[in-house]
C-alpha positions, 0 to 999 in steps of 0.5 A, a space after each residue: 363496716 370494717 376498719 382497715 389500713 389501705 394497701 397501694 392506692 391511687 393517691 389522686 383518687 383519694 385526693 379528689 374524694 377528699 376535695 369533694 368532701 371538704 366542700 361540704 365539711 365546711 368550705 361552703 360555710 366559710 365562703 358564705 361567712 366571708 361573702 358579706 365582708 366583700 359583697 362588692 367583690 366579684 370573686 367572692 360573689 361568684 364563689 358564693 354563688 357557686 357554693 349554692 345550688 342552682 334554683 332549678 335549671 343550670 349547673 353550679 359547683 355545689 350541684 356537682 358535689 354529690 354526683 362527683 362522689 358517685 362518679 368516684 365511687 364507680 372508679 373505686 369500685 373498679 379497682 376493688 373488683 380487680 383486687 377481689 377477682 379470685 372471690 366467688 361471684 355470689 360472694 362479691 354480689 352479696 358483699 355489694 348488696 350488704 353494703 347497699 343495705 347498710 348505706 340505706 339504713 345509715 341514710 335513714 339515721 341521717 334523715 332523722 328519727 327512724 319511726 317507720 311512719 310513712 306520714 313523717 319519715 323520709 326513706 330516700 337519702 343521699 347515702 341510700 342513693 349511693 348504696 343502691 346505685 353502686 349495687 346496681 352498677 357493681 352487680 352489672 359490672 360483675 355480671 359482664 366481667 368488667 367489659 367496657 362495651 356492655 357497661 357503656 351500652 347500659 349507660 346509654 340505655 339508662 340515660 336514654 330511657 330516663 331522658 325519654 320519659 322525662 321529655 315525653 311524660 311531663 314537663 321540666 318543672 318541679 310539679 310537672 316533671 315525670 320524676 314527681 309522678 313516679 316519686 308520688 307513687 313509688 317513693 315511700 314516706 316524705 319527699 324531700 322537695 315536696 312534689 319530688 325527691 332528688 334521691 327518688 327511684 328515677 334518680 337512682 337509675 340516673 346515678 347508676 349510669 353515672 356510677 357506671 361511667 366512673 367504673 369505665 373511667 377506672 377501666 381506662 386507668 387499667 387498660 392504658 399503661 402509659 400514665 401521660 396517655 391515660 391522663 390525656 385520654 381521661 381528659 378528652 373523654 371528660 371534655 366529650 361528656 361535658 359537651 354532650 351534656 351541654 348540647 343535649 336537648 334536655 335542660 340540666 336539672 340536678 333535682 331530677 338528675 336529667 341525662 344532661 346533668 349526669 353527662 356534665 357531672 361525669 365529664 367534670 369528674 373525668 377532667 378533675 381526675 385527669 388533672 389530679 392524676 397528672 399532678 399527683 401520680 405522674 409528676 409525683 407532687 404528692 405532699 401538698 395533697 395530704 390534707 385532701 387524702 386525710 379526708 378522702 380516706 375516711 369520707 364516710 366517717 367525715 360525712 356521718 360525723 358532720 350530721 351527728 356533730 354540729 361543728 359550728 356550734 362546737 367551735 362557737 362554744 369553745 372559741 366564740 368568747 375569744 373571737 369577741 375580744 378582738 374581732 368584729 361581728 362579721 370576722 367572728 363569723 369567718 373565724 368560727 366557720 374556719 375553726 369548725 372546718 379545722 375541727 371537722 378536718 382534725 377528726 379525720 386527721 385523728 383517724 388517719 394518725 391512728 391508721 383507722 379507715 372506716 369503709 364499707 
C-alpha cells in the first residue's frame, strides 16, 4: 500500500468511482431514512426499492454498486499498465498478485475476527473478489500485451463456461444453483448466504470477465483519438451489452453473478462512463464533480473506514441531542443519516486536502 499524489488522470473515471462509493457511504441510508416520511410518494418508493438488493432474480441500482467498481477497476488497470510499459513483465505480474494478496487479507479483516477457524470465519469477501478478479484479468491482459481481441475472447469463454455450467448443472435457486455446489466443496469457511457465497469461486470468474470488459473499455478510450467519437462508441457498446444481458436466456441474478448480470452491469458502467466523459472531460464541466472525486480518489480508504467506524452512531453521539430539540423523530433519523454521510465524506476530503491518496 502506498500514498501518492496522482498525476494526470481521467477525471470522469474518478468521478464515477466516487459516485459509486457515495451510495454505500451513506446515500442509501439517507434515502431509507427519508422514505417513511413520504411513503405514499412514488419517487421515494422507487428510490428506496432501487437502493436495496433484488430478492433473487432481477436487477436494481444497488445490485450494480459492487460490480460497477469491478468494471471501473478494469478501466483503471488499462491506464495504469500504460504508465508502466517500461517495467519488466515479471515485476508487473508480481505487483498485481501482491495487490491481490493484500486485498484478500483486508477482506478477512472486514469480515470479522481473523481466527482461521473453518467453522466460524468467512474467507470469501468483496475485497478478495476485487483483488483476485483484478489479478486474473490483469495477468491475462499483460500476457497478451493489452490486445482487445484476446481479451474479448477470454470474456466470451468465461461467460460461456460459467453460463453453461449454471444452466446445465443445476437450477437457478439459492440451494439448487451450480454455484452452491461449487461453494460447498471449494469455498473454505462460512458461506455468506448459507448455501452459496456471492464472492465464491465461480463469482470470481464472472467478475474476471467484468473486469476484462472494463479493461477493453479503457482500450477504447486509448485507441479512439476524437473525444466525442470515443464517448459515443462507449455509449453504443454499453447499449449493446445491456441488450445482450437482458435477452440472454439466463436469469439476471446478482447473488451468483450470472452472465446476463455481468453483461448488464458492464453495459451500465459503459453508459455511465460515456455520459460522465462527455460532461466532465469533453464539455469541461469539472467543478461540480469535486465532491465525487474527493471520494473516488480514496475509494479503498472510504470503504475501509465505513467498516471500522460506525458513522451513524458517531453522528448520533455528536448531534443526536441537538436534533431532538427541534425535529420530530422521523426527521431526526433523516438528519442523523445526512450527518453520517457528511462525516464520512469529510474524512475523504481531509485526505484530499492533505494530498494523501491511499491505493494499492
